[in-house]
C-alpha positions, 0 to 999 in steps of 0.5 A: 508477494502473494496474488490470492487470485492466482496463488502465485508468489513473486519476490519484490526487492527494495534495494536502498540508493546512496543516502542523503540528509533528507531523503531515503531512495529505493530502486534508483529513485523509484520510491522516495521517503523522508527519514521517518518513513513518510512516503514522498513519491512512488514512480515505479510500482513494483509491489502491485496494489500496495504501491499503485494505491497508496495514500499520499504519505504511505499506508502507515503513520508514526505514533498511531494511538488505538482507535484513532481514525481519519479519512482520505480521498486521493487519486493515482495513475500507474501503468496507463490506469487511474484509481481514485480511492475513497477510504476511512482508516481506523487503528486497531490493536497492537499486535507482534509480527514475525520478520525474518525469524524476529518477533516485531511489535506492529499496530494493525490499521484498517482501511475501508471504503471505495475505489474507482478505477479507469481505463486508458488513465482517466477517460470518463467512459468505462470508469468502474466502482468496488468496495475497497478493503486493506489491512496494514501492520505498521512497524513504529520500530522500522517506520514502515509497513511490514505486512499489507493485504488488499481486496477489491472487486468491482465493475462490469463486463471489460472493465471489471476488476479484482485484486486479492494481494498480500505483501509481507516484509521477509527480511532487511539486509 
């Protein structure tokens, strides 16, 4: 993960838990998904904006066609902060992304819209708004996002927020 505001990098590791028939779990249940890659729940946001602002079901979907579009509005609470999202998603071109030295086909999805951030998990006082932009590269072969870039900025004074992050899959072991 690369925080582009501070130019710092940190390793984010998703360790698989013992499998079950109907769920795949990572990091002691902090991330749970269905066997096709659809995210069921995230209770531990270890990958910044990717985890904390994720739409229901995840950032990517299987069998996406170019120029497909949808709208999503949702909210989440992590670390005492509430995030509301109102986004339009558009499937862009197919592309190739290198993961661990191996080229993988991916589809790029653009998310554009607005975010509302609340301190204190939803107190009405201090809610802040900002434009939101995320680009997602989703691999149907892996059933998951292999690159994620997000950018947002909004609010005023003590409630101002700014995010510029990139999360990239670098290896699968």
